[in-house]
All heavy atoms as TSV, in Angstrom:
chain	resi	resn	atom	element	x	y	z
A	1	MET	N	N	0.838	-1.196	0.000
A	1	MET	CA	C	0.000	0.000	0.000
A	1	MET	C	C	0.876	1.250	0.000
A	1	MET	O	O	1.899	1.309	0.669
A	1	MET	CB	C	-0.902	-0.008	1.228
A	1	MET	CG	C	-1.933	1.085	1.211
A	1	MET	SD	S	-3.119	0.829	2.544
A	1	MET	CE	C	-3.302	2.499	3.051
A	2	TYR	N	N	0.453	2.257	-0.732
A	2	TYR	CA	C	1.198	3.510	-0.845
A	2	TYR	C	C	1.095	4.308	0.449
A	2	TYR	O	O	0.002	4.580	0.944
A	2	TYR	CB	C	0.649	4.327	-2.014
A	2	TYR	CG	C	1.171	5.737	-2.071
A	2	TYR	CD1	C	2.492	5.982	-2.420
A	2	TYR	CD2	C	0.354	6.810	-1.775
A	2	TYR	CE1	C	2.975	7.271	-2.462
A	2	TYR	CE2	C	0.826	8.100	-1.825
A	2	TYR	CZ	C	2.142	8.324	-2.172
A	2	TYR	OH	O	2.620	9.604	-2.215
A	3	GLU	N	N	2.230	4.657	1.001
A	3	GLU	CA	C	2.292	5.482	2.213
A	3	GLU	C	C	2.933	6.819	1.831
A	3	GLU	O	O	4.117	6.864	1.503
A	3	GLU	CB	C	3.117	4.790	3.290
A	3	GLU	CG	C	3.191	5.554	4.593
A	3	GLU	CD	C	1.863	5.613	5.341
A	3	GLU	OE1	O	1.038	4.715	5.150
A	3	GLU	OE2	O	1.671	6.560	6.107
A	4	PRO	N	N	2.152	7.898	1.831
A	4	PRO	CA	C	2.708	9.195	1.441
A	4	PRO	C	C	3.819	9.645	2.394
A	4	PRO	O	O	3.727	9.436	3.597
A	4	PRO	CB	C	1.524	10.138	1.503
A	4	PRO	CG	C	0.480	9.441	2.277
A	4	PRO	CD	C	0.777	7.981	2.237
A	5	MET	N	N	4.829	10.222	1.829
A	5	MET	CA	C	5.961	10.708	2.613
A	5	MET	C	C	5.810	12.205	2.857
A	5	MET	O	O	5.407	12.944	1.962
A	5	MET	CB	C	7.274	10.442	1.877
A	5	MET	CG	C	7.576	8.971	1.663
A	5	MET	SD	S	7.808	8.052	3.189
A	5	MET	CE	C	9.223	8.861	3.869
A	6	TYR	N	N	6.170	12.630	4.055
A	6	TYR	CA	C	6.150	14.046	4.392
A	6	TYR	C	C	7.278	14.751	3.654
A	6	TYR	O	O	8.427	14.321	3.683
A	6	TYR	CB	C	6.318	14.222	5.907
A	6	TYR	CG	C	6.571	15.643	6.315
A	6	TYR	CD1	C	5.580	16.595	6.218
A	6	TYR	CD2	C	7.825	16.038	6.769
A	6	TYR	CE1	C	5.807	17.905	6.580
A	6	TYR	CE2	C	8.068	17.345	7.143
A	6	TYR	CZ	C	7.047	18.279	7.036
A	6	TYR	OH	O	7.285	19.571	7.388
A	7	ASP	N	N	6.952	15.820	2.976
A	7	ASP	CA	C	7.924	16.638	2.249
A	7	ASP	C	C	7.708	18.094	2.670
A	7	ASP	O	O	6.661	18.676	2.371
A	7	ASP	CB	C	7.703	16.477	0.745
A	7	ASP	CG	C	8.636	17.332	-0.097
A	7	ASP	OD1	O	9.343	18.196	0.454
A	7	ASP	OD2	O	8.650	17.123	-1.313
A	8	PRO	N	N	8.668	18.679	3.406
A	8	PRO	CA	C	8.469	20.044	3.911
A	8	PRO	C	C	8.208	21.073	2.816
A	8	PRO	O	O	7.401	21.983	2.996
A	8	PRO	CB	C	9.759	20.361	4.660
A	8	PRO	CG	C	10.591	19.142	4.647
A	8	PRO	CD	C	9.930	18.109	3.810
A	9	ALA	N	N	8.860	20.933	1.664
A	9	ALA	CA	C	8.659	21.896	0.576
A	9	ALA	C	C	7.235	21.799	0.026
A	9	ALA	O	O	6.584	22.821	-0.225
A	9	ALA	CB	C	9.681	21.651	-0.532
A	10	LYS	N	N	6.733	20.578	-0.134
A	10	LYS	CA	C	5.360	20.386	-0.598
A	10	LYS	C	C	4.375	20.943	0.419
A	10	LYS	O	O	3.377	21.567	0.064
A	10	LYS	CB	C	5.078	18.891	-0.776
A	10	LYS	CG	C	5.008	18.429	-2.166
A	10	LYS	CD	C	4.532	16.985	-2.176
A	10	LYS	CE	C	4.721	16.439	-3.559
A	10	LYS	NZ	N	4.217	15.100	-3.710
A	11	MET	N	N	4.665	20.696	1.677
A	11	MET	CA	C	3.770	21.162	2.732
A	11	MET	C	C	3.725	22.686	2.769
A	11	MET	O	O	2.659	23.272	2.940
A	11	MET	CB	C	4.216	20.572	4.074
A	11	MET	CG	C	3.211	20.693	5.163
A	11	MET	SD	S	1.665	19.866	4.780
A	11	MET	CE	C	0.668	20.526	6.104
A	12	GLU	N	N	4.862	23.337	2.578
A	12	GLU	CA	C	4.901	24.813	2.524
A	12	GLU	C	C	4.020	25.321	1.389
A	12	GLU	O	O	3.273	26.279	1.564
A	12	GLU	CB	C	6.330	25.324	2.324
A	12	GLU	CG	C	7.159	25.390	3.571
A	12	GLU	CD	C	6.787	26.511	4.524
A	12	GLU	OE1	O	5.814	27.274	4.299
A	12	GLU	OE2	O	7.479	26.625	5.545
A	13	ARG	N	N	4.100	24.676	0.225
A	13	ARG	CA	C	3.278	25.105	-0.915
A	13	ARG	C	C	1.792	24.925	-0.608
A	13	ARG	O	O	0.980	25.783	-0.949
A	13	ARG	CB	C	3.669	24.341	-2.181
A	13	ARG	CG	C	5.030	24.735	-2.715
A	13	ARG	CD	C	5.293	24.181	-4.102
A	13	ARG	NE	N	5.360	22.730	-4.148
A	13	ARG	CZ	C	6.463	22.012	-3.966
A	13	ARG	NH1	N	7.619	22.613	-3.721
A	13	ARG	NH2	N	6.426	20.696	-4.033
A	14	LEU	N	N	1.438	23.814	0.033
A	14	LEU	CA	C	0.045	23.566	0.383
A	14	LEU	C	C	-0.451	24.578	1.413
A	14	LEU	O	O	-1.560	25.100	1.294
A	14	LEU	CB	C	-0.129	22.137	0.911
A	14	LEU	CG	C	-1.546	21.727	1.287
A	14	LEU	CD1	C	-2.482	21.844	0.095
A	14	LEU	CD2	C	-1.559	20.312	1.840
A	15	VAL	N	N	0.371	24.883	2.388
A	15	VAL	CA	C	-0.003	25.848	3.437
A	15	VAL	C	C	-0.256	27.222	2.825
A	15	VAL	O	O	-1.178	27.931	3.239
A	15	VAL	CB	C	1.083	25.899	4.537
A	15	VAL	CG1	C	0.934	27.118	5.425
A	15	VAL	CG2	C	1.032	24.620	5.370
A	16	LYS	N	N	0.518	27.596	1.814
A	16	LYS	CA	C	0.314	28.896	1.165
A	16	LYS	C	C	-1.032	28.963	0.454
A	16	LYS	O	O	-1.602	30.046	0.322
A	16	LYS	CB	C	1.442	29.177	0.170
A	16	LYS	CG	C	2.735	29.536	0.847
A	16	LYS	CD	C	3.828	29.827	-0.146
A	16	LYS	CE	C	5.102	30.144	0.617
A	16	LYS	NZ	N	6.248	30.324	-0.258
A	17	LYS	N	N	-1.559	27.813	0.011
A	17	LYS	CA	C	-2.813	27.777	-0.726
A	17	LYS	C	C	-4.032	27.565	0.170
A	17	LYS	O	O	-5.143	27.858	-0.245
A	17	LYS	CB	C	-2.794	26.652	-1.777
A	17	LYS	CG	C	-1.790	26.846	-2.863
A	17	LYS	CD	C	-1.913	25.877	-4.017
A	17	LYS	CE	C	-2.270	24.468	-3.671
A	17	LYS	NZ	N	-2.227	23.552	-4.817
A	18	ASP	N	N	-3.856	27.049	1.371
A	18	ASP	CA	C	-4.983	26.660	2.214
A	18	ASP	C	C	-5.034	27.501	3.490
A	18	ASP	O	O	-4.111	27.466	4.303
A	18	ASP	CB	C	-4.870	25.173	2.563
A	18	ASP	CG	C	-6.114	24.668	3.268
A	18	ASP	OD1	O	-6.193	24.809	4.504
A	18	ASP	OD2	O	-6.995	24.144	2.568
A	19	ALA	N	N	-6.126	28.215	3.668
A	19	ALA	CA	C	-6.252	29.146	4.800
A	19	ALA	C	C	-6.249	28.424	6.150
A	19	ALA	O	O	-5.632	28.912	7.103
A	19	ALA	CB	C	-7.515	29.981	4.652
A	20	LEU	N	N	-6.940	27.293	6.251
A	20	LEU	CA	C	-6.980	26.570	7.526
A	20	LEU	C	C	-5.591	26.081	7.911
A	20	LEU	O	O	-5.151	26.286	9.057
A	20	LEU	CB	C	-7.945	25.382	7.460
A	20	LEU	CG	C	-7.907	24.455	8.679
A	20	LEU	CD1	C	-8.373	25.194	9.926
A	20	LEU	CD2	C	-8.723	23.201	8.445
A	21	LEU	N	N	-4.902	25.451	6.982
A	21	LEU	CA	C	-3.557	24.953	7.284
A	21	LEU	C	C	-2.618	26.102	7.631
A	21	LEU	O	O	-1.798	25.979	8.543
A	21	LEU	CB	C	-3.003	24.146	6.107
A	21	LEU	CG	C	-3.771	22.881	5.748
A	21	LEU	CD1	C	-3.094	22.171	4.591
A	21	LEU	CD2	C	-3.940	21.960	6.936
A	22	ARG	N	N	-2.746	27.210	6.911
A	22	ARG	CA	C	-1.913	28.378	7.193
A	22	ARG	C	C	-2.159	28.873	8.614
A	22	ARG	O	O	-1.224	29.163	9.360
A	22	ARG	CB	C	-2.196	29.476	6.163
A	22	ARG	CG	C	-1.269	30.663	6.268
A	22	ARG	CD	C	-1.382	31.620	5.088
A	22	ARG	NE	N	-2.746	31.937	4.687
A	22	ARG	CZ	C	-3.327	31.514	3.560
A	22	ARG	NH1	N	-2.669	30.763	2.715
A	22	ARG	NH2	N	-4.562	31.857	3.278
A	23	PHE	N	N	-3.443	28.941	9.014
A	23	PHE	CA	C	-3.783	29.373	10.369
A	23	PHE	C	C	-3.181	28.437	11.412
A	23	PHE	O	O	-2.595	28.889	12.400
A	23	PHE	CB	C	-5.305	29.442	10.538
A	23	PHE	CG	C	-5.718	29.692	11.954
A	23	PHE	CD1	C	-5.661	30.975	12.483
A	23	PHE	CD2	C	-6.134	28.652	12.768
A	23	PHE	CE1	C	-6.018	31.210	13.805
A	23	PHE	CE2	C	-6.488	28.873	14.085
A	23	PHE	CZ	C	-6.440	30.156	14.609
A	24	VAL	N	N	-3.323	27.133	11.200
A	24	VAL	CA	C	-2.825	26.143	12.165
A	24	VAL	C	C	-1.316	26.266	12.323
A	24	VAL	O	O	-0.790	26.317	13.443
A	24	VAL	CB	C	-3.227	24.711	11.740
A	24	VAL	CG1	C	-2.527	23.674	12.597
A	24	VAL	CG2	C	-4.734	24.536	11.815
A	25	VAL	N	N	-0.598	26.323	11.198
A	25	VAL	CA	C	0.862	26.409	11.254
A	25	VAL	C	C	1.300	27.709	11.920
A	25	VAL	O	O	2.161	27.705	12.805
A	25	VAL	CB	C	1.480	26.266	9.843
A	25	VAL	CG1	C	2.964	26.594	9.856
A	25	VAL	CG2	C	1.255	24.849	9.315
A	26	GLU	N	N	0.707	28.826	11.506
A	26	GLU	CA	C	1.104	30.121	12.085
A	26	GLU	C	C	0.804	30.172	13.580
A	26	GLU	O	O	1.583	30.717	14.358
A	26	GLU	CB	C	0.405	31.273	11.354
A	26	GLU	CG	C	0.800	31.421	9.904
A	26	GLU	CD	C	2.286	31.659	9.698
A	26	GLU	OE1	O	2.929	32.286	10.558
A	26	GLU	OE2	O	2.811	31.211	8.660
A	27	ASP	N	N	-0.313	29.592	13.999
A	27	ASP	CA	C	-0.657	29.565	15.418
A	27	ASP	C	C	0.365	28.748	16.206
A	27	ASP	O	O	0.790	29.154	17.292
A	27	ASP	CB	C	-2.070	28.998	15.604
A	27	ASP	CG	C	-2.529	29.100	17.044
A	27	ASP	OD1	O	-2.536	30.227	17.591
A	27	ASP	OD2	O	-2.869	28.049	17.627
A	28	MET	N	N	0.761	27.611	15.658
A	28	MET	CA	C	1.755	26.779	16.351
A	28	MET	C	C	3.097	27.499	16.455
A	28	MET	O	O	3.775	27.418	17.487
A	28	MET	CB	C	1.914	25.445	15.630
A	28	MET	CG	C	0.694	24.548	15.778
A	28	MET	SD	S	0.850	23.010	14.899
A	28	MET	CE	C	2.001	22.173	15.956
A	29	VAL	N	N	3.464	28.213	15.408
A	29	VAL	CA	C	4.723	28.967	15.432
A	29	VAL	C	C	4.649	30.065	16.496
A	29	VAL	O	O	5.599	30.263	17.257
A	29	VAL	CB	C	5.045	29.547	14.033
A	29	VAL	CG1	C	6.198	30.532	14.094
A	29	VAL	CG2	C	5.356	28.407	13.057
A	30	LYS	N	N	3.503	30.758	16.561
A	30	LYS	CA	C	3.314	31.807	17.580
A	30	LYS	C	C	3.425	31.238	18.991
A	30	LYS	O	O	3.850	31.928	19.909
A	30	LYS	CB	C	1.945	32.473	17.421
A	30	LYS	CG	C	1.859	33.440	16.293
A	30	LYS	CD	C	0.463	34.026	16.229
A	30	LYS	CE	C	0.251	34.739	14.914
A	30	LYS	NZ	N	-1.144	35.141	14.720
A	31	ARG	N	N	3.029	29.981	19.150
A	31	ARG	CA	C	3.072	29.339	20.460
A	31	ARG	C	C	4.439	28.746	20.790
A	31	ARG	O	O	4.601	28.093	21.813
A	31	ARG	CB	C	2.000	28.257	20.546
A	31	ARG	CG	C	0.604	28.814	20.505
A	31	ARG	CD	C	-0.423	27.705	20.395
A	31	ARG	NE	N	-1.748	28.237	20.218
A	31	ARG	CZ	C	-2.644	28.347	21.190
A	31	ARG	NH1	N	-2.357	27.959	22.400
A	31	ARG	NH2	N	-3.830	28.827	20.935
A	32	GLY	N	N	5.400	28.939	19.885
A	32	GLY	CA	C	6.764	28.548	20.201
A	32	GLY	C	C	7.307	27.325	19.487
A	32	GLY	O	O	8.449	26.942	19.709
A	33	HIS	N	N	6.503	26.694	18.632
A	33	HIS	CA	C	7.008	25.543	17.880
A	33	HIS	C	C	7.891	26.016	16.732
A	33	HIS	O	O	7.660	27.077	16.156
A	33	HIS	CB	C	5.853	24.730	17.286
A	33	HIS	CG	C	5.023	24.025	18.303
A	33	HIS	ND1	N	5.377	22.814	18.835
A	33	HIS	CD2	C	3.851	24.360	18.893
A	33	HIS	CE1	C	4.460	22.427	19.705
A	33	HIS	NE2	N	3.518	23.362	19.771
A	34	ALA	N	N	8.883	25.235	16.396
A	34	ALA	CA	C	9.685	25.518	15.206
A	34	ALA	C	C	8.789	25.316	13.985
A	34	ALA	O	O	7.913	24.443	13.974
A	34	ALA	CB	C	10.876	24.572	15.132
A	35	ARG	N	N	8.987	26.137	12.942
A	35	ARG	CA	C	8.129	26.059	11.758
A	35	ARG	C	C	8.159	24.666	11.128
A	35	ARG	O	O	7.120	24.140	10.740
A	35	ARG	CB	C	8.515	27.118	10.739
A	35	ARG	CG	C	7.553	27.128	9.555
A	35	ARG	CD	C	7.681	28.367	8.701
A	35	ARG	NE	N	6.691	28.358	7.655
A	35	ARG	CZ	C	5.456	28.833	7.765
A	35	ARG	NH1	N	5.075	29.374	8.891
A	35	ARG	NH2	N	4.609	28.777	6.764
A	36	ASP	N	N	9.339	24.058	11.015
A	36	ASP	CA	C	9.422	22.738	10.383
A	36	ASP	C	C	8.642	21.692	11.173
A	36	ASP	O	O	7.978	20.823	10.603
A	36	ASP	CB	C	10.868	22.310	10.150
A	36	ASP	CG	C	11.682	22.235	11.422
A	36	ASP	OD1	O	11.382	22.958	12.384
A	36	ASP	OD2	O	12.647	21.444	11.450
A	37	LYS	N	N	8.671	21.789	12.491
A	37	LYS	CA	C	7.916	20.852	13.327
A	37	LYS	C	C	6.415	21.122	13.201
A	37	LYS	O	O	5.607	20.187	13.139
A	37	LYS	CB	C	8.364	20.969	14.790
A	37	LYS	CG	C	7.884	19.844	15.644
A	37	LYS	CD	C	8.488	18.528	15.191
A	37	LYS	CE	C	8.022	17.392	16.051
A	37	LYS	NZ	N	8.376	16.092	15.469
A	38	ALA	N	N	6.026	22.396	13.146
A	38	ALA	CA	C	4.614	22.764	12.975
A	38	ALA	C	C	4.081	22.225	11.654
A	38	ALA	O	O	2.947	21.729	11.591
A	38	ALA	CB	C	4.450	24.276	13.051
A	39	LEU	N	N	4.876	22.298	10.601
A	39	LEU	CA	C	4.467	21.771	9.303
A	39	LEU	C	C	4.256	20.256	9.370
A	39	LEU	O	O	3.276	19.737	8.845
A	39	LEU	CB	C	5.509	22.097	8.234
A	39	LEU	CG	C	5.575	23.547	7.770
A	39	LEU	CD1	C	6.829	23.774	6.949
A	39	LEU	CD2	C	4.336	23.924	6.985
A	40	GLU	N	N	5.171	19.566	10.020
A	40	GLU	CA	C	5.072	18.108	10.111
A	40	GLU	C	C	3.862	17.686	10.945
A	40	GLU	O	O	3.127	16.762	10.581
A	40	GLU	CB	C	6.347	17.522	10.696
A	40	GLU	CG	C	6.372	16.020	10.661
A	40	GLU	CD	C	7.695	15.423	11.087
A	40	GLU	OE1	O	8.641	16.171	11.419
A	40	GLU	OE2	O	7.784	14.193	11.090
A	41	ILE	N	N	3.632	18.360	12.059
A	41	ILE	CA	C	2.482	18.055	12.910
A	41	ILE	C	C	1.180	18.310	12.148
A	41	ILE	O	O	0.242	17.507	12.208
A	41	ILE	CB	C	2.530	18.887	14.214
A	41	ILE	CG1	C	3.690	18.415	15.081
A	41	ILE	CG2	C	1.208	18.802	14.967
A	41	ILE	CD1	C	4.003	19.344	16.237
A	42	THR	N	N	1.128	19.400	11.405
A	42	THR	CA	C	-0.057	19.731	10.613
A	42	THR	C	C	-0.277	18.693	9.521
A	42	THR	O	O	-1.413	18.274	9.269
A	42	THR	CB	C	0.072	21.141	10.017
A	42	THR	OG1	O	0.296	22.073	11.085
A	42	THR	CG2	C	-1.173	21.537	9.252
A	43	PHE	N	N	0.786	18.258	8.879
A	43	PHE	CA	C	0.682	17.199	7.869
A	43	PHE	C	C	0.071	15.942	8.483
A	43	PHE	O	O	-0.884	15.380	7.954
A	43	PHE	CB	C	2.058	16.886	7.282
A	43	PHE	CG	C	2.063	15.688	6.374
A	43	PHE	CD1	C	1.595	15.785	5.075
A	43	PHE	CD2	C	2.544	14.471	6.805
A	43	PHE	CE1	C	1.591	14.684	4.230
A	43	PHE	CE2	C	2.553	13.359	5.976
A	43	PHE	CZ	C	2.068	13.469	4.680
A	44	ASN	N	N	0.610	15.525	9.622
A	44	ASN	CA	C	0.127	14.301	10.269
A	44	ASN	C	C	-1.313	14.434	10.760
A	44	ASN	O	O	-2.081	13.481	10.702
A	44	ASN	CB	C	1.040	13.908	11.432
A	44	ASN	CG	C	2.377	13.404	10.949
A	44	ASN	OD1	O	2.501	12.820	9.885
A	44	ASN	ND2	N	3.411	13.654	11.739
A	45	GLY	N	N	-1.685	15.607	11.229
A	45	GLY	CA	C	-3.002	15.790	11.820
A	45	GLY	C	C	-4.105	16.186	10.863
A	45	GLY	O	O	-5.268	15.851	11.082
A	46	TYR	N	N	-3.774	16.909	9.800
A	46	TYR	CA	C	-4.805	17.454	8.922
A	46	TYR	C	C	-4.767	16.912	7.496
A	46	TYR	O	O	-5.764	16.976	6.794
A	46	TYR	CB	C	-4.686	18.980	8.833
A	46	TYR	CG	C	-5.122	19.686	10.083
A	46	TYR	CD1	C	-4.260	19.852	11.156
A	46	TYR	CD2	C	-6.406	20.192	10.202
A	46	TYR	CE1	C	-4.652	20.493	12.312
A	46	TYR	CE2	C	-6.817	20.840	11.354
A	46	TYR	CZ	C	-5.937	20.989	12.401
A	46	TYR	OH	O	-6.336	21.622	13.539
A	47	VAL	N	N	-3.633	16.405	7.051
A	47	VAL	CA	C	-3.498	16.018	5.647
A	47	VAL	C	C	-3.498	14.506	5.464
A	47	VAL	O	O	-4.181	13.972	4.586
A	47	VAL	CB	C	-2.215	16.627	5.031
A	47	VAL	CG1	C	-2.024	16.188	3.584
A	47	VAL	CG2	C	-2.246	18.150	5.126
A	48	LEU	N	N	-2.774	13.805	6.290
A	48	LEU	CA	C	-2.490	12.389	6.092
A	48	LEU	C	C	-3.725	11.515	5.926
A	48	LEU	O	O	-3.787	10.679	5.045
A	48	LEU	CB	C	-1.621	11.878	7.238
A	48	LEU	CG	C	-0.867	10.581	7.003
A	48	LEU	CD1	C	-0.039	10.646	5.736
A	48	LEU	CD2	C	0.016	10.278	8.188
A	49	ASP	N	N	-4.742	11.690	6.749
A	49	ASP	CA	C	-5.925	10.824	6.703
A	49	ASP	C	C	-7.128	11.479	6.024
A	49	ASP	O	O	-8.251	11.012	6.176
A	49	ASP	CB	C	-6.314	10.385	8.114
A	49	ASP	CG	C	-5.303	9.410	8.690
A	49	ASP	OD1	O	-4.702	8.649	7.915
A	49	ASP	OD2	O	-5.119	9.420	9.922
A	50	ASP	N	N	-6.898	12.547	5.281
A	50	ASP	CA	C	-7.976	13.249	4.582
A	50	ASP	C	C	-7.726	13.120	3.084
A	50	ASP	O	O	-6.765	13.682	2.563
A	50	ASP	CB	C	-7.975	14.712	5.019
A	50	ASP	CG	C	-9.113	15.517	4.419
A	50	ASP	OD1	O	-9.504	15.245	3.262
A	50	ASP	OD2	O	-9.586	16.448	5.086
A	51	SER	N	N	-8.583	12.386	2.392
A	51	SER	CA	C	-8.342	12.104	0.976
A	51	SER	C	C	-8.311	13.372	0.124
A	51	SER	O	O	-7.503	13.474	-0.802
A	51	SER	CB	C	-9.382	11.129	0.435
A	51	SER	OG	O	-10.686	11.669	0.543
A	52	VAL	N	N	-9.153	14.348	0.442
A	52	VAL	CA	C	-9.168	15.597	-0.327
A	52	VAL	C	C	-7.866	16.363	-0.103
A	52	VAL	O	O	-7.250	16.856	-1.052
A	52	VAL	CB	C	-10.399	16.461	0.049
A	52	VAL	CG1	C	-10.336	17.815	-0.629
A	52	VAL	CG2	C	-11.679	15.734	-0.302
A	53	MET	N	N	-7.449	16.459	1.164
A	53	MET	CA	C	-6.197	17.167	1.463
A	53	MET	C	C	-4.998	16.441	0.866
A	53	MET	O	O	-4.062	17.068	0.391
A	53	MET	CB	C	-6.025	17.341	2.973
A	53	MET	CG	C	-7.015	18.295	3.584
A	53	MET	SD	S	-6.983	19.942	2.845
A	53	MET	CE	C	-5.532	20.598	3.608
A	54	MET	N	N	-5.030	15.100	0.890
A	54	MET	CA	C	-3.921	14.339	0.291
A	54	MET	C	C	-3.835	14.609	-1.207
A	54	MET	O	O	-2.750	14.740	-1.755
A	54	MET	CB	C	-4.088	12.833	0.533
A	54	MET	CG	C	-3.548	12.363	1.848
A	54	MET	SD	S	-1.837	12.836	2.222
A	54	MET	CE	C	-0.943	12.144	0.865
A	55	HIS	N	N	-4.975	14.722	-1.857
A	55	HIS	CA	C	-4.989	15.036	-3.286
A	55	HIS	C	C	-4.344	16.400	-3.532
A	55	HIS	O	O	-3.518	16.551	-4.439
A	55	HIS	CB	C	-6.420	14.998	-3.820
A	55	HIS	CG	C	-6.538	15.304	-5.262
A	55	HIS	ND1	N	-6.138	14.414	-6.233
A	55	HIS	CD2	C	-6.979	16.402	-5.897
A	55	HIS	CE1	C	-6.335	14.974	-7.426
A	55	HIS	NE2	N	-6.848	16.175	-7.234
A	56	GLU	N	N	-4.716	17.381	-2.725
A	56	GLU	CA	C	-4.133	18.720	-2.848
A	56	GLU	C	C	-2.633	18.694	-2.540
A	56	GLU	O	O	-1.837	19.365	-3.205
A	56	GLU	CB	C	-4.841	19.716	-1.934
A	56	GLU	CG	C	-6.261	20.007	-2.348
A	56	GLU	CD	C	-6.342	20.619	-3.736
A	56	GLU	OE1	O	-5.569	21.523	-4.060
A	56	GLU	OE2	O	-7.210	20.158	-4.511
A	57	TYR	N	N	-2.245	17.931	-1.542
A	57	TYR	CA	C	-0.823	17.798	-1.164
A	57	TYR	C	C	-0.027	17.204	-2.322
A	57	TYR	O	O	1.049	17.690	-2.642
A	57	TYR	CB	C	-0.709	16.922	0.088
A	57	TYR	CG	C	0.697	16.616	0.518
A	57	TYR	CD1	C	1.455	17.565	1.187
A	57	TYR	CD2	C	1.271	15.371	0.261
A	57	TYR	CE1	C	2.748	17.289	1.592
A	57	TYR	CE2	C	2.561	15.085	0.665
A	57	TYR	CZ	C	3.296	16.052	1.320
A	57	TYR	OH	O	4.586	15.775	1.726
A	58	GLU	N	N	-0.562	16.167	-2.950
A	58	GLU	CA	C	0.140	15.529	-4.058
A	58	GLU	C	C	0.302	16.479	-5.238
A	58	GLU	O	O	1.291	16.398	-5.970
A	58	GLU	CB	C	-0.592	14.252	-4.505
A	58	GLU	CG	C	-0.561	13.144	-3.477
A	58	GLU	CD	C	0.845	12.639	-3.154
A	58	GLU	OE1	O	1.733	12.732	-4.017
A	58	GLU	OE2	O	1.041	12.170	-2.026
A	59	LYS	N	N	-0.649	17.396	-5.420
A	59	LYS	CA	C	-0.564	18.370	-6.512
A	59	LYS	C	C	0.403	19.509	-6.199
A	59	LYS	O	O	0.879	20.168	-7.105
A	59	LYS	CB	C	-1.937	18.982	-6.809
A	59	LYS	CG	C	-2.899	18.026	-7.449
A	59	LYS	CD	C	-4.207	18.663	-7.930
A	59	LYS	CE	C	-4.648	19.899	-7.225
A	59	LYS	NZ	N	-5.945	20.414	-7.656
A	60	ALA	N	N	0.644	19.764	-4.911
A	60	ALA	CA	C	1.460	20.915	-4.490
A	60	ALA	C	C	2.902	20.780	-4.930
A	60	ALA	O	O	3.420	19.738	-5.158
A	60	ALA	CB	C	1.394	21.073	-2.975
């Protein structure tokens, strides 16, 4: 079975296009998380198990 891999550059492109993801990442950064960690956490929590978001991620 295909297991999507986290790619920080792809995630950055997706965050720039999606308001919810942008809000989540920026909020985590404001709370003291490193941006790269915030991106990875957002990927795992909002993108990985959502077929629509995964489609957008693959296009990014």
